PDB file with SEQRES, HELIX, SHEET and CRYST1 records, atoms N, CA, C and O in Angstrom:
SEQRES   1 A   49  MET ILE ASP MET PHE SER LEU LEU LEU SER HIS SER LEU          
SEQRES   2 A   49  LEU LEU LEU ALA PHE TRP ARG LEU ARG SER ARG ASP ASP          
SEQRES   3 A   49  LEU ASP ASP GLU ALA GLU PRO GLY MET ALA HIS ARG ALA          
SEQRES   4 A   49  ARG GLY PHE ALA ARG GLN SER ASP GLU GLY                      
HELIX    1 AA1 ILE A    2  ARG A   22  1                                  21    
HELIX    2 AA2 ASP A   25  ASP A   28  5                                   4    
HELIX    3 AA3 GLY A   41  ALA A   43  5                                   3    
CRYST1    1.000    1.000    1.000  90.00  90.00  90.00 P 1           1          
ATOM      1  N   MET A   1       0.823  -1.197   0.000  1.00  0.00           N  
ATOM      2  CA  MET A   1       0.000   0.000   0.000  1.00  0.00           C  
ATOM      3  C   MET A   1       0.870   1.266   0.000  1.00  0.00           C  
ATOM      4  O   MET A   1       0.586   2.213  -0.732  1.00  0.00           O  
ATOM      5  N   ILE A   2       1.918   1.279   0.812  1.00  0.00           N  
ATOM      6  CA  ILE A   2       2.808   2.441   0.871  1.00  0.00           C  
ATOM      7  C   ILE A   2       3.551   2.605  -0.448  1.00  0.00           C  
ATOM      8  O   ILE A   2       3.768   3.726  -0.909  1.00  0.00           O  
ATOM      9  N   ASP A   3       3.942   1.484  -1.054  1.00  0.00           N  
ATOM     10  CA  ASP A   3       4.656   1.559  -2.330  1.00  0.00           C  
ATOM     11  C   ASP A   3       3.785   2.188  -3.414  1.00  0.00           C  
ATOM     12  O   ASP A   3       4.256   3.024  -4.185  1.00  0.00           O  
ATOM     13  N   MET A   4       2.529   1.791  -3.472  1.00  0.00           N  
ATOM     14  CA  MET A   4       1.626   2.356  -4.471  1.00  0.00           C  
ATOM     15  C   MET A   4       1.385   3.842  -4.201  1.00  0.00           C  
ATOM     16  O   MET A   4       1.314   4.645  -5.131  1.00  0.00           O  
ATOM     17  N   PHE A   5       1.260   4.199  -2.929  1.00  0.00           N  
ATOM     18  CA  PHE A   5       1.060   5.603  -2.587  1.00  0.00           C  
ATOM     19  C   PHE A   5       2.266   6.443  -2.991  1.00  0.00           C  
ATOM     20  O   PHE A   5       2.105   7.527  -3.552  1.00  0.00           O  
ATOM     21  N   SER A   6       3.460   5.959  -2.713  1.00  0.00           N  
ATOM     22  CA  SER A   6       4.660   6.734  -3.051  1.00  0.00           C  
ATOM     23  C   SER A   6       4.835   6.838  -4.562  1.00  0.00           C  
ATOM     24  O   SER A   6       5.251   7.885  -5.060  1.00  0.00           O  
ATOM     25  N   LEU A   7       4.528   5.783  -5.293  1.00  0.00           N  
ATOM     26  CA  LEU A   7       4.597   5.852  -6.754  1.00  0.00           C  
ATOM     27  C   LEU A   7       3.562   6.824  -7.310  1.00  0.00           C  
ATOM     28  O   LEU A   7       3.862   7.620  -8.199  1.00  0.00           O  
ATOM     29  N   LEU A   8       2.355   6.755  -6.788  1.00  0.00           N  
ATOM     30  CA  LEU A   8       1.300   7.652  -7.252  1.00  0.00           C  
ATOM     31  C   LEU A   8       1.636   9.107  -6.926  1.00  0.00           C  
ATOM     32  O   LEU A   8       1.439   9.992  -7.758  1.00  0.00           O  
ATOM     33  N   LEU A   9       2.134   9.350  -5.734  1.00  0.00           N  
ATOM     34  CA  LEU A   9       2.479  10.714  -5.336  1.00  0.00           C  
ATOM     35  C   LEU A   9       3.614  11.278  -6.182  1.00  0.00           C  
ATOM     36  O   LEU A   9       3.521  12.405  -6.668  1.00  0.00           O  
ATOM     37  N   SER A  10       4.674  10.514  -6.361  1.00  0.00           N  
ATOM     38  CA  SER A  10       5.817  11.025  -7.122  1.00  0.00           C  
ATOM     39  C   SER A  10       5.460  11.254  -8.587  1.00  0.00           C  
ATOM     40  O   SER A  10       5.857  12.263  -9.170  1.00  0.00           O  
ATOM     41  N   HIS A  11       4.722  10.337  -9.180  1.00  0.00           N  
ATOM     42  CA  HIS A  11       4.345  10.511 -10.580  1.00  0.00           C  
ATOM     43  C   HIS A  11       3.330  11.638 -10.751  1.00  0.00           C  
ATOM     44  O   HIS A  11       3.344  12.336 -11.765  1.00  0.00           O  
ATOM     45  N   SER A  12       2.467  11.817  -9.783  1.00  0.00           N  
ATOM     46  CA  SER A  12       1.511  12.926  -9.853  1.00  0.00           C  
ATOM     47  C   SER A  12       2.231  14.267  -9.778  1.00  0.00           C  
ATOM     48  O   SER A  12       1.879  15.203 -10.495  1.00  0.00           O  
ATOM     49  N   LEU A  13       3.233  14.361  -8.917  1.00  0.00           N  
ATOM     50  CA  LEU A  13       3.986  15.611  -8.819  1.00  0.00           C  
ATOM     51  C   LEU A  13       4.793  15.882 -10.082  1.00  0.00           C  
ATOM     52  O   LEU A  13       4.905  17.030 -10.512  1.00  0.00           O  
ATOM     53  N   LEU A  14       5.352  14.841 -10.677  1.00  0.00           N  
ATOM     54  CA  LEU A  14       6.064  15.018 -11.945  1.00  0.00           C  
ATOM     55  C   LEU A  14       5.113  15.476 -13.046  1.00  0.00           C  
ATOM     56  O   LEU A  14       5.457  16.349 -13.842  1.00  0.00           O  
ATOM     57  N   LEU A  15       3.930  14.895 -13.093  1.00  0.00           N  
ATOM     58  CA  LEU A  15       2.935  15.286 -14.089  1.00  0.00           C  
ATOM     59  C   LEU A  15       2.486  16.728 -13.869  1.00  0.00           C  
ATOM     60  O   LEU A  15       2.309  17.474 -14.832  1.00  0.00           O  
ATOM     61  N   LEU A  16       2.301  17.121 -12.626  1.00  0.00           N  
ATOM     62  CA  LEU A  16       1.923  18.498 -12.320  1.00  0.00           C  
ATOM     63  C   LEU A  16       3.016  19.478 -12.739  1.00  0.00           C  
ATOM     64  O   LEU A  16       2.716  20.527 -13.309  1.00  0.00           O  
ATOM     65  N   ALA A  17       4.266  19.154 -12.468  1.00  0.00           N  
ATOM     66  CA  ALA A  17       5.378  20.022 -12.867  1.00  0.00           C  
ATOM     67  C   ALA A  17       5.463  20.131 -14.388  1.00  0.00           C  
ATOM     68  O   ALA A  17       5.676  21.221 -14.919  1.00  0.00           O  
ATOM     69  N   PHE A  18       5.299  19.016 -15.088  1.00  0.00           N  
ATOM     70  CA  PHE A  18       5.327  19.036 -16.551  1.00  0.00           C  
ATOM     71  C   PHE A  18       4.193  19.884 -17.101  1.00  0.00           C  
ATOM     72  O   PHE A  18       4.396  20.666 -18.029  1.00  0.00           O  
ATOM     73  N   TRP A  19       2.998  19.734 -16.536  1.00  0.00           N  
ATOM     74  CA  TRP A  19       1.835  20.478 -17.003  1.00  0.00           C  
ATOM     75  C   TRP A  19       2.027  21.979 -16.783  1.00  0.00           C  
ATOM     76  O   TRP A  19       1.671  22.781 -17.646  1.00  0.00           O  
ATOM     77  N   ARG A  20       2.590  22.364 -15.629  1.00  0.00           N  
ATOM     78  CA  ARG A  20       2.829  23.781 -15.363  1.00  0.00           C  
ATOM     79  C   ARG A  20       3.907  24.348 -16.271  1.00  0.00           C  
ATOM     80  O   ARG A  20       3.809  25.500 -16.696  1.00  0.00           O  
ATOM     81  N   LEU A  21       4.930  23.566 -16.577  1.00  0.00           N  
ATOM     82  CA  LEU A  21       5.970  24.038 -17.490  1.00  0.00           C  
ATOM     83  C   LEU A  21       5.434  24.191 -18.909  1.00  0.00           C  
ATOM     84  O   LEU A  21       5.803  25.131 -19.612  1.00  0.00           O  
ATOM     85  N   ARG A  22       4.570  23.279 -19.334  1.00  0.00           N  
ATOM     86  CA  ARG A  22       4.004  23.357 -20.682  1.00  0.00           C  
ATOM     87  C   ARG A  22       3.109  24.575 -20.858  1.00  0.00           C  
ATOM     88  O   ARG A  22       2.967  25.080 -21.972  1.00  0.00           O  
ATOM     89  N   SER A  23       2.506  25.053 -19.778  1.00  0.00           N  
ATOM     90  CA  SER A  23       1.579  26.175 -19.897  1.00  0.00           C  
ATOM     91  C   SER A  23       2.285  27.528 -19.854  1.00  0.00           C  
ATOM     92  O   SER A  23       1.625  28.559 -19.982  1.00  0.00           O  
ATOM     93  N   ARG A  24       3.592  27.555 -19.679  1.00  0.00           N  
ATOM     94  CA  ARG A  24       4.335  28.821 -19.640  1.00  0.00           C  
ATOM     95  C   ARG A  24       4.480  29.392 -21.046  1.00  0.00           C  
ATOM     96  O   ARG A  24       4.771  28.664 -21.996  1.00  0.00           O  
ATOM     97  N   ASP A  25       4.276  30.693 -21.167  1.00  0.00           N  
ATOM     98  CA  ASP A  25       4.381  31.350 -22.469  1.00  0.00           C  
ATOM     99  C   ASP A  25       5.827  31.533 -22.906  1.00  0.00           C  
ATOM    100  O   ASP A  25       6.112  31.499 -24.103  1.00  0.00           O  
ATOM    101  N   ASP A  26       6.735  31.724 -21.974  1.00  0.00           N  
ATOM    102  CA  ASP A  26       8.112  32.020 -22.353  1.00  0.00           C  
ATOM    103  C   ASP A  26       8.885  30.789 -22.806  1.00  0.00           C  
ATOM    104  O   ASP A  26      10.020  30.927 -23.262  1.00  0.00           O  
ATOM    105  N   LEU A  27       8.323  29.604 -22.699  1.00  0.00           N  
ATOM    106  CA  LEU A  27       8.998  28.420 -23.221  1.00  0.00           C  
ATOM    107  C   LEU A  27       8.974  28.392 -24.744  1.00  0.00           C  
ATOM    108  O   LEU A  27       9.895  27.878 -25.378  1.00  0.00           O  
ATOM    109  N   ASP A  28       7.923  28.942 -25.321  1.00  0.00           N  
ATOM    110  CA  ASP A  28       7.788  28.935 -26.772  1.00  0.00           C  
ATOM    111  C   ASP A  28       8.136  30.307 -27.349  1.00  0.00           C  
ATOM    112  O   ASP A  28       7.594  30.703 -28.381  1.00  0.00           O  
ATOM    113  N   ASP A  29       9.020  31.016 -26.698  1.00  0.00           N  
ATOM    114  CA  ASP A  29       9.410  32.357 -27.115  1.00  0.00           C  
ATOM    115  C   ASP A  29      10.617  32.263 -28.039  1.00  0.00           C  
ATOM    116  O   ASP A  29      11.642  31.689 -27.673  1.00  0.00           O  
ATOM    117  N   GLU A  30      10.493  32.825 -29.229  1.00  0.00           N  
ATOM    118  CA  GLU A  30      11.573  32.749 -30.198  1.00  0.00           C  
ATOM    119  C   GLU A  30      12.269  34.096 -30.344  1.00  0.00           C  
ATOM    120  O   GLU A  30      12.683  34.468 -31.442  1.00  0.00           O  
ATOM    121  N   ALA A  31      12.396  34.816 -29.256  1.00  0.00           N  
ATOM    122  CA  ALA A  31      13.063  36.116 -29.273  1.00  0.00           C  
ATOM    123  C   ALA A  31      14.565  35.921 -29.427  1.00  0.00           C  
ATOM    124  O   ALA A  31      15.107  34.861 -29.111  1.00  0.00           O  
ATOM    125  N   GLU A  32      15.219  36.955 -29.913  1.00  0.00           N  
ATOM    126  CA  GLU A  32      16.673  36.914 -30.059  1.00  0.00           C  
ATOM    127  C   GLU A  32      17.324  36.706 -28.693  1.00  0.00           C  
ATOM    128  O   GLU A  32      16.759  37.118 -27.680  1.00  0.00           O  
ATOM    129  N   PRO A  33      18.491  36.079 -28.642  1.00  0.00           N  
ATOM    130  CA  PRO A  33      19.143  35.856 -27.345  1.00  0.00           C  
ATOM    131  C   PRO A  33      19.467  37.143 -26.593  1.00  0.00           C  
ATOM    132  O   PRO A  33      19.485  37.138 -25.362  1.00  0.00           O  
ATOM    133  N   GLY A  34      19.719  38.232 -27.291  1.00  0.00           N  
ATOM    134  CA  GLY A  34      20.049  39.488 -26.635  1.00  0.00           C  
ATOM    135  C   GLY A  34      18.843  40.241 -26.101  1.00  0.00           C  
ATOM    136  O   GLY A  34      18.995  41.155 -25.291  1.00  0.00           O  
ATOM    137  N   MET A  35      17.660  39.874 -26.539  1.00  0.00           N  
ATOM    138  CA  MET A  35      16.459  40.577 -26.108  1.00  0.00           C  
ATOM    139  C   MET A  35      16.045  40.103 -24.720  1.00  0.00           C  
ATOM    140  O   MET A  35      16.082  38.909 -24.424  1.00  0.00           O  
ATOM    141  N   ALA A  36      15.656  41.040 -23.885  1.00  0.00           N  
ATOM    142  CA  ALA A  36      15.205  40.694 -22.529  1.00  0.00           C  
ATOM    143  C   ALA A  36      13.743  40.268 -22.582  1.00  0.00           C  
ATOM    144  O   ALA A  36      12.949  40.832 -23.335  1.00  0.00           O  
ATOM    145  N   HIS A  37      13.405  39.293 -21.799  1.00  0.00           N  
ATOM    146  CA  HIS A  37      12.018  38.855 -21.699  1.00  0.00           C  
ATOM    147  C   HIS A  37      11.304  39.731 -20.683  1.00  0.00           C  
ATOM    148  O   HIS A  37      11.886  40.141 -19.678  1.00  0.00           O  
ATOM    149  N   ARG A  38      10.062  40.007 -20.953  1.00  0.00           N  
ATOM    150  CA  ARG A  38       9.293  40.847 -20.051  1.00  0.00           C  
ATOM    151  C   ARG A  38       8.764  39.995 -18.902  1.00  0.00           C  
ATOM    152  O   ARG A  38       8.109  38.976 -19.122  1.00  0.00           O  
ATOM    153  N   ALA A  39       9.046  40.411 -17.705  1.00  0.00           N  
ATOM    154  CA  ALA A  39       8.596  39.671 -16.529  1.00  0.00           C  
ATOM    155  C   ALA A  39       7.090  39.831 -16.364  1.00  0.00           C  
ATOM    156  O   ALA A  39       6.512  40.846 -16.750  1.00  0.00           O  
ATOM    157  N   ARG A  40       6.467  38.806 -15.783  1.00  0.00           N  
ATOM    158  CA  ARG A  40       5.032  38.849 -15.550  1.00  0.00           C  
ATOM    159  C   ARG A  40       4.757  38.842 -14.057  1.00  0.00           C  
ATOM    160  O   ARG A  40       5.590  38.415 -13.257  1.00  0.00           O  
ATOM    161  N   GLY A  41       3.589  39.318 -13.700  1.00  0.00           N  
ATOM    162  CA  GLY A  41       3.149  39.229 -12.319  1.00  0.00           C  
ATOM    163  C   GLY A  41       3.914  40.140 -11.382  1.00  0.00           C  
ATOM    164  O   GLY A  41       4.181  41.299 -11.700  1.00  0.00           O  
ATOM    165  N   PHE A  42       4.268  39.597 -10.207  1.00  0.00           N  
ATOM    166  CA  PHE A  42       4.943  40.394  -9.185  1.00  0.00           C  
ATOM    167  C   PHE A  42       6.365  40.749  -9.583  1.00  0.00           C  
ATOM    168  O   PHE A  42       6.920  41.715  -9.058  1.00  0.00           O  
ATOM    169  N   ALA A  43       6.969  40.004 -10.488  1.00  0.00           N  
ATOM    170  CA  ALA A  43       8.348  40.270 -10.888  1.00  0.00           C  
ATOM    171  C   ALA A  43       8.447  41.518 -11.758  1.00  0.00           C  
ATOM    172  O   ALA A  43       9.520  42.111 -11.871  1.00  0.00           O  
ATOM    173  N   ARG A  44       7.344  41.918 -12.368  1.00  0.00           N  
ATOM    174  CA  ARG A  44       7.358  43.078 -13.249  1.00  0.00           C  
ATOM    175  C   ARG A  44       7.410  44.355 -12.421  1.00  0.00           C  
ATOM    176  O   ARG A  44       6.651  44.518 -11.466  1.00  0.00           O  
ATOM    177  N   GLN A  45       8.298  45.245 -12.788  1.00  0.00           N  
ATOM    178  CA  GLN A  45       8.384  46.532 -12.109  1.00  0.00           C  
ATOM    179  C   GLN A  45       7.721  47.574 -12.993  1.00  0.00           C  
ATOM    180  O   GLN A  45       7.860  47.549 -14.216  1.00  0.00           O  
ATOM    181  N   SER A  46       7.011  48.474 -12.370  1.00  0.00           N  
ATOM    182  CA  SER A  46       6.302  49.485 -13.153  1.00  0.00           C  
ATOM    183  C   SER A  46       7.286  50.494 -13.730  1.00  0.00           C  
ATOM    184  O   SER A  46       8.354  50.739 -13.168  1.00  0.00           O  
ATOM    185  N   ASP A  47       6.902  51.075 -14.865  1.00  0.00           N  
ATOM    186  CA  ASP A  47       7.739  52.072 -15.522  1.00  0.00           C  
ATOM    187  C   ASP A  47       7.563  53.447 -14.890  1.00  0.00           C  
ATOM    188  O   ASP A  47       8.309  54.374 -15.204  1.00  0.00           O  
ATOM    189  N   GLU A  48       6.578  53.586 -14.001  1.00  0.00           N  
ATOM    190  CA  GLU A  48       6.328  54.868 -13.356  1.00  0.00           C  
ATOM    191  C   GLU A  48       7.265  55.044 -12.175  1.00  0.00           C  
ATOM    192  O   GLU A  48       7.544  54.090 -11.449  1.00  0.00           O  
ATOM    193  N   GLY A  49       7.740  56.236 -11.988  1.00  0.00           N  
ATOM    194  CA  GLY A  49       8.412  56.502 -10.753  1.00  0.00           C  
ATOM    195  C   GLY A  49       9.822  56.680 -10.780  1.00  0.00           C  
ATOM    196  O   GLY A  49      10.435  56.910  -9.738  1.00  0.00           O  
TER     197      GLY A  49                                                      
END                                                                             
């Protein structure tokens, strides 16, 4: 029972990580290497100020 639980948990977490990585927009970004990527969310700093 513990073996099945540990296998299910580890594979579920791997699947969740893969799914979250696939949904990222910057993975399919074909910008030039010198171009900076625009941060999203809290990482983005406002241009005001």
